[in-house]
MIDREN-232055 format. One record per residue (C-alpha): x, y, z; chain; residue number from 1. Coordinates in steps of 0.001 Angstrom, whole numbers, plus 500000, padded with zeros to 6 digits. Example, Ala and Ser with C-alpha at 12.3 -4.5 7.8 and 13.67 -1.06 7.14 Angstrom:
residues 2
        X        Y        Z   chain     n
   512300   495500   507800       A     1
   513670   498940   507140       A     2
END
This chain:
residues 833
        X        Y        Z   chain     n
   276488   434134   068733       A     1
   277791   437095   066441       A     2
   276048   439791   068834       A     3
   277556   438443   071829       A     4
   281052   439099   070803       A     5
   282813   442183   072402       A     6
   284089   444845   069764       A     7
   286462   447537   070627       A     8
   284607   450691   071094       A     9
   285718   453815   068811       A    10
   284678   456239   071580       A    11
   287631   457902   073250       A    12
   288204   457178   077453       A    13
   289734   459887   079739       A    14
   292913   458870   080591       A    15
   296491   460098   081327       A    16
   298538   459896   077596       A    17
   301732   460422   078629       A    18
   304849   458445   078997       A    19
   305450   456830   082277       A    20
   308075   457935   084441       A    21
   309079   454403   085233       A    22
   311942   452806   083025       A    23
   313830   449588   082081       A    24
   317183   448651   081892       A    25
   318677   446055   080108       A    26
   320409   443319   082547       A    27
   321361   440131   080897       A    28
   321237   438711   077231       A    29
   320570   435038   076895       A    30
   321630   433846   073530       A    31
   324451   433755   070957       A    32
   324335   434508   067178       A    33
   326128   431812   065548       A    34
   323430   431286   062257       A    35
   325359   432109   059305       A    36
   328242   433577   060967       A    37
   331735   432534   061301       A    38
   334777   433518   063680       A    39
   332639   436223   065654       A    40
   334037   435744   068992       A    41
   336128   438233   070507       A    42
   338981   438499   073436       A    43
   339696   441814   074214       A    44
   343051   443457   076293       A    45
   341496   442617   079655       A    46
   340155   438950   078864       A    47
   336587   440175   078323       A    48
   334493   438156   075542       A    49
   332777   440003   072969       A    50
   329958   438570   071040       A    51
   326566   439346   069781       A    52
   322710   438599   069514       A    53
   320049   440161   067890       A    54
   321115   443743   067795       A    55
   323057   443772   070901       A    56
   326710   443619   071156       A    57
   327756   442157   074625       A    58
   331058   442525   076344       A    59
   331036   439762   079060       A    60
   333616   439518   081874       A    61
   334355   435391   081682       A    62
   336353   435169   085031       A    63
   334403   433406   088013       A    64
   335094   436462   090322       A    65
   332745   438593   088225       A    66
   330298   436092   087731       A    67
   329867   436438   084133       A    68
   328475   440385   084248       A    69
   327735   441775   081264       A    70
   327753   445159   079347       A    71
   325929   446145   076280       A    72
   326428   448310   072998       A    73
   323074   449285   071564       A    74
   324046   451246   068393       A    75
   322611   449000   065852       A    76
   318811   448607   064877       A    77
   319045   445224   063172       A    78
   320782   441803   063423       A    79
   324530   441949   063970       A    80
   326180   439526   061710       A    81
   329973   440247   061938       A    82
   332667   441655   063913       A    83
   336436   442220   064235       A    84
   338914   443527   066931       A    85
   341456   446494   066664       A    86
   345075   445358   066620       A    87
   345161   447313   070178       A    88
   342417   444863   071486       A    89
   340405   447698   072465       A    90
   337901   448993   070100       A    91
   335441   446713   068423       A    92
   333645   446788   064849       A    93
   330360   445538   064725       A    94
   328433   445080   061382       A    95
   324712   444646   060729       A    96
   322101   443738   058041       A    97
   319685   446101   056342       A    98
   319168   448356   053705       A    99
   321525   450624   054634       A   100
   323563   448615   056881       A   101
   325894   450276   059209       A   102
   329353   449426   060983       A   103
   329508   450903   064431       A   104
   333277   451203   065916       A   105
   332995   451353   069729       A   106
   335411   451176   072993       A   107
   335003   447875   074537       A   108
   336368   449603   077867       A   109
   333985   450568   080429       A   110
   332269   453567   078731       A   111
   331554   451643   075624       A   112
   331445   455162   073887       A   113
   330874   455051   069855       A   114
   334271   455859   068330       A   115
   332822   455904   064569       A   116
   329813   454885   062466       A   117
   330164   453886   058779       A   118
   327410   453811   056414       A   119
   327762   452716   052860       A   120
   327007   448732   052378       A   121
   323602   447693   051348       A   122
   321786   444272   052271       A   123
   324466   443722   055262       A   124
   328220   443496   056502       A   125
   329428   439997   056125       A   126
   332930   440087   057286       A   127
   335511   443198   058417       A   128
   339059   443409   059331       A   129
   341228   446279   060967       A   130
   344545   446815   059280       A   131
   346855   444898   061420       A   132
   349578   447834   061681       A   133
   349866   449059   065096       A   134
   347612   452050   064740       A   135
   345136   449829   063037       A   136
   343603   453305   061685       A   137
   342090   451686   058472       A   138
   339016   449337   058111       A   139
   338274   446806   055144       A   140
   334780   445482   055079       A   141
   332709   443359   052668       A   142
   328794   443539   051806       A   143
   326415   440870   051089       A   144
   325251   442656   048270       A   145
   325074   441233   044888       A   146
   328648   442382   044124       A   147
   329913   441539   047471       A   148
   331209   445152   047655       A   149
   334365   445464   049361       A   150
   335428   449012   050870       A   151
   338379   450310   052730       A   152
   337819   453204   055357       A   153
   339497   455348   057183       A   154
   337201   454591   060227       A   155
   338171   457641   062485       A   156
   337364   459837   060048       A   157
   334126   457996   058660       A   158
   336154   458149   054845       A   159
   335701   455926   052488       A   160
   339197   455407   050851       A   161
   338322   452784   048277       A   162
   335386   450767   047057       A   163
   334904   447846   044327       A   164
   332974   445044   043461       A   165
   334243   442122   045417       A   166
   333133   439186   043427       A   167
   330445   437513   041690       A   168
   330329   434668   044227       A   169
   329684   435279   047973       A   170
   332890   436361   049967       A   171
   333189   434454   053440       A   172
   336074   436205   054933       A   173
   338515   439431   054631       A   174
   341945   440272   056131       A   175
   343822   443169   056016       A   176
   347361   444120   056788       A   177
   349919   446533   055170       A   178
   348564   447433   052087       A   179
   347051   443830   051264       A   180
   343290   443166   051095       A   181
   342571   439568   050967       A   182
   339020   438213   050121       A   183
   338063   434203   049887       A   184
   334573   433148   049186       A   185
   332947   430602   046692       A   186
   335397   428735   044923       A   187
   337766   431804   044414       A   188
   340413   433918   046556       A   189
   341332   437400   045912       A   190
   344547   439221   046683       A   191
   344042   443395   046828       A   192
   346448   446339   047031       A   193
   345668   449387   048006       A   194
   346801   451876   045583       A   195
   345628   455553   046722       A   196
   341924   455458   046540       A   197
   341895   452260   044503       A   198
   341796   448523   044892       A   199
   343695   446652   042140       A   200
   343582   442875   042545       A   201
   345132   439372   041374       A   202
   343101   436383   041182       A   203
   344339   433478   043284       A   204
   345424   430429   041053       A   205
   344530   426946   042004       A   206
   346907   425386   039388       A   207
   346228   421743   038911       A   208
   344168   421336   042194       A   209
   340360   421943   041712       A   210
   338992   425128   042915       A   211
   337356   425008   046022       A   212
   335198   427029   048502       A   213
   337622   428714   051240       A   214
   335808   430233   054702       A   215
   338305   431857   056531       A   216
   342054   433420   056428       A   217
   344965   433493   058379       A   218
   348281   435206   058450       A   219
   351526   435898   060073       A   220
   352123   439469   058603       A   221
   354940   437935   056196       A   222
   354755   439076   052710       A   223
   357620   439460   049951       A   224
   358798   436045   048942       A   225
   357312   434283   051688       A   226
   353886   432765   052435       A   227
   351349   435405   052223       A   228
   348419   433825   053947       A   229
   346477   430437   054474       A   230
   343277   429598   054103       A   231
   340443   426906   055737       A   232
   338679   425306   052716       A   233
   335156   423309   052669       A   234
   336521   420286   052661       A   235
   338826   420267   055360       A   236
   342268   421239   053609       A   237
   344368   424037   054919       A   238
   345834   425625   051901       A   239
   349049   428073   052033       A   240
   349600   430662   049440       A   241
   352663   432077   047916       A   242
   351921   435333   046097       A   243
   348740   434371   044459       A   244
   349498   430626   044038       A   245
   348982   427817   046221       A   246
   352123   426984   047388       A   247
   350922   423988   049776       A   248
   347758   421991   050647       A   249
   347462   420582   053988       A   250
   345200   417471   053335       A   251
   342674   416450   055567       A   252
   343453   419230   058375       A   253
   340147   418518   059901       A   254
   337081   416025   058265       A   255
   334920   418317   057616       A   256
   334767   422309   056846       A   257
   337200   424724   058405       A   258
   335182   427654   059900       A   259
   337481   429727   061985       A   260
   341525   430525   062408       A   261
   343078   432156   065233       A   262
   346659   433664   065356       A   263
   348606   432738   068486       A   264
   351964   433553   069427       A   265
   353378   429964   068866       A   266
   351245   429140   065648       A   267
   347303   429341   065205       A   268
   343891   427116   066265       A   269
   341358   426089   063768       A   270
   337850   425113   064284       A   271
   335492   422972   062160       A   272
   332334   421437   061487       A   273
   333720   418129   063020       A   274
   333432   419433   066248       A   275
   337491   419753   067279       A   276
   339738   422731   067863       A   277
   343239   421828   066652       A   278
   346489   423700   067603       A   279
   349225   424152   064716       A   280
   352841   425359   064603       A   281
   353934   428334   062589       A   282
   355219   425967   060287       A   283
   351731   424385   059857       A   284
   352689   421011   061639       A   285
   349810   419997   064260       A   286
   351002   419801   067774       A   287
   348577   416956   068781       A   288
   346744   419293   071048       A   289
   343077   418954   070073       A   290
   339609   419375   071983       A   291
   336162   417900   071070       A   292
   333696   420666   071761       A   293
   330485   418780   073493       A   294
   326841   419338   073031       A   295
   324406   420858   075702       A   296
   321534   418909   074381       A   297
   322681   415854   072678       A   298
   325986   414301   073235       A   299
   325822   412108   070444       A   300
   325189   415159   067985       A   301
   327753   416298   065823       A   302
   328745   419844   066634       A   303
   329781   422239   064371       A   304
   332512   424900   065746       A   305
   331770   428024   063940       A   306
   334210   430324   065912       A   307
   337356   429818   067994       A   308
   339544   432577   069808       A   309
   342336   432692   072674       A   310
   344217   434422   075070       A   311
   347215   433371   076885       A   312
   346241   429719   076470       A   313
   342441   430078   077173       A   314
   340281   429303   074654       A   315
   336742   430130   073490       A   316
   334440   428490   071139       A   317
   331485   429113   069838       A   318
   329171   426057   068062       A   319
   325872   426381   065689       A   320
   324178   425186   068571       A   321
   324373   428915   070170       A   322
   326853   427948   072863       A   323
   329973   429148   073845       A   324
   332227   426882   075680       A   325
   336054   427810   077429       A   326
   338762   425391   078087       A   327
   342487   425856   078822       A   328
   344265   424617   075534       A   329
   346951   422511   077385       A   330
   344831   421275   080468       A   331
   343166   418097   081079       A   332
   339259   419504   082082       A   333
   336644   419304   079697       A   334
   335575   422372   078119       A   335
   332735   424363   080091       A   336
   329851   425913   079010       A   337
   330104   429862   079217       A   338
   327025   431077   077170       A   339
   323749   429146   076143       A   340
   320764   429966   074047       A   341
   317911   428628   071774       A   342
   318990   427522   068118       A   343
   317063   426459   065008       A   344
   314233   428730   063473       A   345
   312324   430561   065930       A   346
   311599   431303   069893       A   347
   308232   430754   070231       A   348
   307017   430757   074234       A   349
   307425   431957   077532       A   350
   306159   431683   081101       A   351
   307029   433237   084348       A   352
   306914   431250   087701       A   353
   304414   432670   090278       A   354
   306309   432593   093242       A   355
   309988   432598   092351       A   356
   311892   434730   090169       A   357
   312553   431579   087439       A   358
   311049   431572   083743       A   359
   311131   428922   081179       A   360
   311347   429453   077288       A   361
   310621   427230   074303       A   362
   311012   427071   070646       A   363
   311601   425087   067116       A   364
   314435   423558   068783       A   365
   312341   421534   070815       A   366
   313935   422422   073972       A   367
   312184   423689   077192       A   368
   314632   425518   079286       A   369
   314410   426971   082954       A   370
   316160   429951   083823       A   371
   316901   431601   087169       A   372
   316522   435503   086748       A   373
   318550   436347   089829       A   374
   321440   434081   089083       A   375
   321441   434855   085363       A   376
   322055   431110   084492       A   377
   320086   428028   083118       A   378
   318649   425749   085805       A   379
   318085   422762   083695       A   380
   316205   421743   080236       A   381
   314091   419100   078806       A   382
   314114   417896   075360       A   383
   310355   417905   074428       A   384
   307823   416133   074001       A   385
   308214   413186   076483       A   386
   307884   410269   074341       A   387
   309781   410684   071255       A   388
   308298   411384   068104       A   389
   310077   412031   064476       A   390
   309647   414838   063623       A   391
   309465   416406   067033       A   392
   306580   418802   067184       A   393
   307830   422371   067921       A   394
   307081   424027   071571       A   395
   304551   426456   071050       A   396
   303287   427994   074422       A   397
   303802   427356   078013       A   398
   302077   428173   081540       A   399
   302814   427585   085114       A   400
   299845   426738   087503       A   401
   298653   429466   090069       A   402
   301051   427368   093007       A   403
   303603   426958   090199       A   404
   303563   423273   091209       A   405
   302474   422440   087327       A   406
   303686   423428   084172       A   407
   301830   423153   080715       A   408
   303321   422934   077418       A   409
   301296   423170   074092       A   410
   302759   421972   070449       A   411
   302262   422354   067021       A   412
   300268   419252   066367       A   413
   297776   420340   069041       A   414
   298739   418290   071886       A   415
   299593   419575   075520       A   416
   301324   417763   078187       A   417
   301189   418544   082305       A   418
   304192   417792   084404       A   419
   304686   418559   087749       A   420
   307221   421571   088318       A   421
   310222   419022   089542       A   422
   313091   420829   088007       A   423
   315829   417927   087808       A   424
   319078   418100   086248       A   425
   318929   417239   082785       A   426
   321225   414373   083278       A   427
   318558   412375   085755       A   428
   315353   410373   084951       A   429
   312710   412730   083895       A   430
   309962   413132   085596       A   431
   306761   411689   083426       A   432
   303789   414322   082472       A   433
   300747   413961   084858       A   434
   298486   414272   081466       A   435
   298417   414400   077889       A   436
   295569   416530   076247       A   437
   295155   415617   072533       A   438
   291483   417008   071698       A   439
   293191   419326   068884       A   440
   295259   418842   065913       A   441
   296693   422068   064985       A   442
   298761   424683   066821       A   443
   298043   425647   070189       A   444
   298925   429324   070605       A   445
   297810   430286   074178       A   446
   297769   428404   077735       A   447
   296752   430055   080697       A   448
   295804   428301   084337       A   449
   293223   430193   086212       A   450
   294359   432233   089332       A   451
   292908   429727   091884       A   452
   294059   426832   089916       A   453
   290632   425081   089197       A   454
   290977   425361   085469       A   455
   293235   425291   082221       A   456
   292028   427392   079434       A   457
   293538   426400   075983       A   458
   293543   428242   073027       A   459
   293972   426984   069191       A   460
   295040   428560   065774       A   461
   291784   426961   064248       A   462
   289602   429015   066817       A   463
   288949   426452   069243       A   464
   288646   427503   073037       A   465
   288971   424634   075494       A   466
   288461   424437   079122       A   467
   289748   421841   081191       A   468
   288863   420964   084884       A   469
   292497   420677   086548       A   470
   290791   419056   089767       A   471
   288935   416176   087815       A   472
   291920   414760   085788       A   473
   291872   417410   083445       A   474
   288276   416681   081960       A   475
   287462   418664   078746       A   476
   284343   421021   079537       A   477
   283908   421007   075732       A   478
   283371   424884   075054       A   479
   282616   425323   071588       A   480
   284208   427369   068995       A   481
   282377   430820   067822       A   482
   281624   431003   064179       A   483
   283094   434462   064261       A   484
   286370   433765   066014       A   485
   289865   433565   064327       A   486
   292807   431929   065957       A   487
   293130   432214   069574       A   488
   296287   434177   070662       A   489
   295510   435950   074161       A   490
   293558   434405   077561       A   491
   293220   436557   080419       A   492
   291230   434972   083809       A   493
   289277   437019   086436       A   494
   290853   436795   089753       A   495
   287859   434766   091102       A   496
   287990   432121   088432       A   497
   284475   432858   087256       A   498
   285293   434710   083841       A   499
   287560   434144   080964       A   500
   288288   436468   078207       A   501
   290011   435179   074850       A   502
   290783   436873   071698       A   503
   292703   436385   068714       A   504
   293859   438196   065608       A   505
   290228   439641   064637       A   506
   288514   442612   066599       A   507
   286301   439934   068193       A   508
   286603   439539   072174       A   509
   284839   436887   073800       A   510
   283893   436640   077479       A   511
   283123   433132   078890       A   512
   281344   432384   082409       A   513
   283440   429119   083336       A   514
   280827   427388   085219       A   515
   278239   427242   082293       A   516
   280511   427939   079691       A   517
   277807   430996   078237       A   518
   279616   433744   076433       A   519
   278352   437117   077657       A   520
   277107   440165   075818       A   521
   278680   443017   074975       A   522
   276983   445248   078035       A   523
   277396   442071   080482       A   524
   281194   441822   079721       A   525
   281571   445389   080031       A   526
   280632   444953   083880       A   527
   283575   442893   084578       A   528
   286769   444800   085644       A   529
   288614   442191   088077       A   530
   290591   440958   085625       A   531
   293625   439176   087149       A   532
   296091   439747   083996       A   533
   296167   442112   080975       A   534
   297536   440286   078112       A   535
   294917   440745   075448       A   536
   295095   443686   073251       A   537
   291264   444382   073646       A   538
   291348   445547   076960       A   539
   289528   448913   077693       A   540
   292458   449548   080028       A   541
   295178   448811   077300       A   542
   293652   451303   074555       A   543
   296594   453374   074817       A   544
   298733   450733   072737       A   545
   296183   451384   069809       A   546
   296511   454178   067250       A   547
   294571   457016   067647       A   548
   293094   457378   064501       A   549
   293006   454156   062861       A   550
   292127   450478   064305       A   551
   295374   449016   064159       A   552
   298379   448800   066250       A   553
   302096   447542   065456       A   554
   302263   445836   069188       A   555
   301650   442050   069303       A   556
   302312   441233   072877       A   557
   301867   442927   076240       A   558
   301567   442471   080066       A   559
   299614   445049   081814       A   560
   300451   445115   085662       A   561
   298300   447478   088075       A   562
   300582   447243   090600       A   563
   303353   448772   088720       A   564
   300869   451322   086955       A   565
   302767   449970   083502       A   566
   302129   447981   080225       A   567
   304934   446470   078952       A   568
   304707   445979   074988       A   569
   306649   444013   072298       A   570
   305931   445050   068571       A   571
   306716   443722   065175       A   572
   309640   445180   064525       A   573
   311609   444417   068042       A   574
   310900   447467   070078       A   575
   310190   447466   073690       A   576
   307564   449962   074819       A   577
   306539   450858   078282       A   578
   303149   453030   078516       A   579
   300983   453694   081629       A   580
   298381   451517   082921       A   581
   295600   451926   082499       A   582
   295815   453932   079387       A   583
   292228   454240   078340       A   584
   292821   456837   075559       A   585
   294209   455583   072415       A   586
   297629   457091   071052       A   587
   299104   457182   074587       A   588
   302888   458028   074678       A   589
   305631   455670   075745       A   590
   308949   454906   076396       A   591
   310663   452747   073938       A   592
   313724   450309   074206       A   593
   316191   448478   071600       A   594
   317849   445189   071553       A   595
   315784   442696   069958       A   596
   315970   442402   065958       A   597
   312589   440362   065191       A   598
   309128   440347   065941       A   599
   308575   440098   069949       A   600
   306694   437273   070584       A   601
   305863   437636   074539       A   602
   306588   439894   077595       A   603
   306394   439325   080748       A   604
   307067   440597   084153       A   605
   308495   438064   086979       A   606
   306296   437529   090103       A   607
   307995   440166   092243       A   608
   307593   442808   089231       A   609
   311631   443413   089511       A   610
   312192   442398   085811       A   611
   310580   442243   082854       A   612
   311504   439063   080142       A   613
   311284   439378   076521       A   614
   311573   437070   073647       A   615
   312454   437704   069977       A   616
   311159   435488   067299       A   617
   313559   435105   064647       A   618
   316513   436602   066651       A   619
   315779   433630   068943       A   620
   316993   435854   072080       A   621
   316091   436465   075932       A   622
   316308   439760   077411       A   623
   316066   440412   081127       A   624
   315256   444116   081786       A   625
   315724   445386   085180       A   626
   312301   447338   085988       A   627
   312804   450912   087642       A   628
   310242   452517   089292       A   629
   309320   456295   088744       A   630
   310745   457022   092284       A   631
   314000   455323   091203       A   632
   314010   456851   087717       A   633
   313420   460341   089097       A   634
   316186   459784   091460       A   635
   318227   458830   088649       A   636
   317621   461602   086820       A   637
   318150   464157   089633       A   638
   321691   462252   090242       A   639
   322523   462642   086385       A   640
   321447   466765   086512       A   641
   323858   467157   089639       A   642
   326502   465868   087809       A   643
   328102   468523   085757       A   644
   331662   466629   085014       A   645
   332060   465236   081371       A   646
   330940   461500   080910       A   647
   334974   460546   080495       A   648
   335765   462229   083695       A   649
   332891   460397   085549       A   650
   334037   456682   084285       A   651
   335716   455068   086710       A   652
   336047   457954   089101       A   653
   335086   457905   092939       A   654
   331939   459819   092271       A   655
   328973   459866   094395       A   656
   326839   458642   091243       A   657
   327975   455264   090303       A   658
   327285   454293   086799       A   659
   327617   450485   087130       A   660
   325005   450650   089821       A   661
   322656   453047   087463       A   662
   322615   451185   084568       A   663
   324178   447895   083673       A   664
   323703   448586   080172       A   665
   325063   452003   078259       A   666
   323672   455343   080153       A   667
   322323   457741   077676       A   668
   325030   460411   078586       A   669
   327827   457827   077508       A   670
   326382   456969   074438       A   671
   325000   460142   073182       A   672
   326710   459748   070048       A   673
   325355   456331   069049       A   674
   322125   457570   070485       A   675
   322009   460454   067802       A   676
   323735   458483   065216       A   677
   323311   454850   065941       A   678
   319622   454443   066738       A   679
   320678   453151   070272       A   680
   317760   455450   071585       A   681
   316642   454564   075341       A   682
   313629   456000   077186       A   683
   311913   458230   074290       A   684
   308503   458914   074784       A   685
   305492   460773   072261       A   686
   307127   461483   069420       A   687
   306853   457933   067851       A   688
   303443   457396   069251       A   689
   301308   455735   067138       A   690
   299143   459174   067233       A   691
   301479   460646   064635       A   692
   300429   457948   061846       A   693
   297680   459620   060356       A   694
   294697   462099   061043       A   695
   293964   465736   060800       A   696
   293531   466660   064275       A   697
   296261   468190   066376       A   698
   297247   465354   068806       A   699
   301088   464424   069347       A   700
   304097   466698   069419       A   701
   305001   465814   065625       A   702
   301487   466853   064639       A   703
   301748   470182   066612       A   704
   305022   470759   064991       A   705
   303670   470254   061522       A   706
   301401   473193   062175       A   707
   303749   475593   062998       A   708
   304245   478801   060783       A   709
   307812   480199   061156       A   710
   306815   483452   059128       A   711
   307230   486727   060987       A   712
   304089   489078   061516       A   713
   305043   492358   059989       A   714
   303866   495278   062056       A   715
   303101   498883   060654       A   716
   305848   500419   063326       A   717
   308355   498283   061764       A   718
   307833   499236   058142       A   719
   310264   502495   058140       A   720
   313009   500836   060097       A   721
   312608   497635   057415       A   722
   312679   500439   054183       A   723
   315815   502050   055634       A   724
   318079   498949   056109       A   725
   316771   497024   053299       A   726
   318979   499419   050886       A   727
   322245   498247   052764       A   728
   321344   494518   053198       A   729
   324390   493109   054385       A   730
   325519   489451   053973       A   731
   325078   487292   057143       A   732
   327979   487921   059477       A   733
   329677   490678   057438       A   734
   330603   493806   059446       A   735
   329515   497126   059082       A   736
   332157   499569   057951       A   737
   331576   502101   060630       A   738
   331105   500774   064021       A   739
   329913   502179   067371       A   740
   332501   503260   069675       A   741
   331504   500940   072339       A   742
   330160   497133   071839       A   743
   328834   493919   073185       A   744
   330223   490794   073587       A   745
   328368   487667   074050       A   746
   328916   485995   077364       A   747
   326570   483290   077959       A   748
   323243   482044   076700       A   749
   320145   480840   078832       A   750
   317992   478398   077051       A   751
   317866   475510   074663       A   752
   315147   474840   071782       A   753
   313497   471481   072282       A   754
   309894   472234   071928       A   755
   309838   471928   068184       A   756
   313120   469927   067364       A   757
   314916   466546   067882       A   758
   318178   464930   067765       A   759
   319643   468136   068327       A   760
   322310   467715   071140       A   761
   325580   466061   070879       A   762
   328592   464974   072725       A   763
   331947   466548   070870       A   764
   335126   464244   071108       A   765
   336506   467141   072922       A   766
   334020   466332   075868       A   767
   331995   469203   074909       A   768
   328020   469466   074112       A   769
   326808   471031   071081       A   770
   323509   472519   070535       A   771
   321419   475584   069629       A   772
   318956   478260   070416       A   773
   317301   480831   068953       A   774
   320253   481894   066146       A   775
   322818   480741   067711       A   776
   325083   477647   067865       A   777
   326351   476356   071347       A   778
   329217   474434   072371       A   779
   329597   474197   076219       A   780
   332158   473033   078182       A   781
   330627   471172   081230       A   782
   333909   471007   083084       A   783
   334248   474840   083311       A   784
   330920   476044   082401       A   785
   332090   478038   079643       A   786
   330373   478559   076060       A   787
   331624   479438   072698       A   788
   329244   480363   070005       A   789
   328566   480208   066070       A   790
   326585   483238   065291       A   791
   326550   483546   061700       A   792
   322802   482293   060948       A   793
   320064   485061   060534       A   794
   316909   483457   061936       A   795
   315914   480462   063978       A   796
   318036   477326   063993       A   797
   315924   474037   063518       A   798
   318248   471436   063245       A   799
   321903   470167   063899       A   800
   323946   467309   062839       A   801
   327642   466097   063540       A   802
   329950   464042   061533       A   803
   331050   460487   062177       A   804
   334407   461863   063969       A   805
   332701   464321   065898       A   806
   334361   467333   064668       A   807
   332323   469016   062045       A   808
   328828   470451   063029       A   809
   326032   471323   060352       A   810
   323017   473835   061528       A   811
   319680   474852   059461       A   812
   317501   477551   059964       A   813
   314164   478378   058998       A   814
   314930   479807   055769       A   815
   317506   478657   053001       A   816
   320784   479452   054997       A   817
   322914   476462   056209       A   818
   326309   476604   057976       A   819
   329146   474120   057694       A   820
   332228   474723   059665       A   821
   335201   473029   061307       A   822
   335044   472590   064948       A   823
   337646   474518   066570       A   824
   338728   474374   070423       A   825
   340664   477412   070358       A   826
   339670   479993   072955       A   827
   340697   482795   070700       A   828
   337953   481503   067941       A   829
   334909   481241   069788       A   830
   332714   482076   066846       A   831
   333731   479015   064901       A   832
   332263   475549   065068       A   833
END
């Protein structure tokens, strides 16, 4: 049998290795990060809801007239786990996990502009708080490193004012008002005072009470002899602090842990593990107003409300089940579901309906959820499997039949259930399965119906591959496992149902003749080209996703579409990539898109190819992308080139180019600062292609760049001139003592150095563009089409960087001279920046 396996050929096939001109735009995020997070919902000045999922911060209009329109901040490259709102209710700070965890501070208004990028924490940013003074120019943050480091920032300048070890135990919340910083956590609370560039603390005294874990802090801004703050405790108590000691304890404020406190004009709100949101006066007296938050999946399940926020009497609450509810505090209606998503450990399965813009997802929470991609809403959901089992097996794969009339669900325990696609509301009587397959006892990793609906192919993690006759009550045709096969992860059919290909983690690819279950030889398999789908990484038509010089790729899921001429791919670290199709030559260039923060489980185009759906495993997030064809993308690029106004002038203006229409996410031009500093790169191609990983052959742009020699060729006729001037060598920029009577003034520079440089164009905070060419640094005013120059370099400039406050520029040249000057906007100082 081993000789019949089709192995990937080392031979390079001809093909177009360039990145496609078509593109993706993030349209909708399904999900909400509640795991290990508290107080992570914000309401802005204009009533928009700010939350996050995976590496995306989301601003969503929750009014009915706007139908939940979302906008996105994409400046993070790993899971966002904390957020806070500026006192003026416009600026948002979001913190992520990671070795070099970053804090992005950005404007939640229409342009979603990055205001500052702060880096200094390791491990992650667990909590943050703007100074509650009106200007809010300072920010306090706490890390999740071993020392729970506390930092105070002057965030607009990107400057650390103070840093100190917070506590040996975990810190859960931080509060900053006046010159006071308060931190609380596992059996401790500390009161810090900012003195110059140091933080001095006083330990909170629990007195006769036993030290308890505190999870959230609230304050009314009162200091001196009045109560400083109050905290929510793990046992459900509210503890009021005066100076650094307990002043009063409200026993049993909740029946369980208090996770979040929100200050209102008349008092405050609390949310708890007991599922309730309660209202309190400023004198810490309950008003009697409370609301029990429901549960979408199971009304009998106790809900943990981990976050609460309100504005003008409207309350938004987030739960540990990754759901967000909204309600009027003094109303009589029940809370309405605003956001819903999968919870528990992982998201594992995706399938798209073959005739409608509907898709279904499943995961470790044992829920099967059907979504309407056009309305961007949940249609219905079911708790799986049909017959309750304890513990319930998790969902591992899903597939629709070719006509959409049936769908199959594969489970961790090896069973498969087949249902009619009758999407009833979840509170009605469920439709029973029309078939249950129990031939395997291990994880079902792949399920695919044949294009004409005759067969169902099933792949198991133990290497078994089974074919079932759909027309004959799902009779098992008993395909035998191959001795060389590993787990089956991808299955593709030909458009005539005659052949099926399956592959897994090994290099082996097996092509089976459906009528006889015969495994074809490599030669016979190579003659088959009429594949209906391209999900296997081993198709000859998708070789471009593989590294040019090694038999490896970080891509784990693809969907090749012959009609669109693209391959959508997801990789191990959460990037979505777009290649040309077919892509028969290894090391192809691609476009890449951020948003996910974990391994991509699957990527699928909807039936009309208008959208791409991607799901992340550990981030439990579903991203819906709008697909822009090559002609659309070219038109958009032309529209951008035609517009010469600065970004700040275009936003909200009556321009012919409607940015909302162009891109539901963040335009590259609008977020160029975060593109360069924050990693929110979109539509990148070639330089991060797999071809730059190894090998001596010059293939990619990166490899070519490594071969460039910047040494000047010295010609014989130059020698006398060099010898004459060498005796009087001047320092860079130094003027000669005797100048000619007439001179030249640099007026305008045509050109830009891009062929061997990256990340060398930035928007300054003056809405001017800074870049370089030759030995010149250039600041371009696009509104007036005027330039200012920095001309103190003596050779080619190769790199450029801008400080977080976008006012200082550093440029580096070929040799050893590095220039760093303060950017000045005065017209009479054109040589300084």
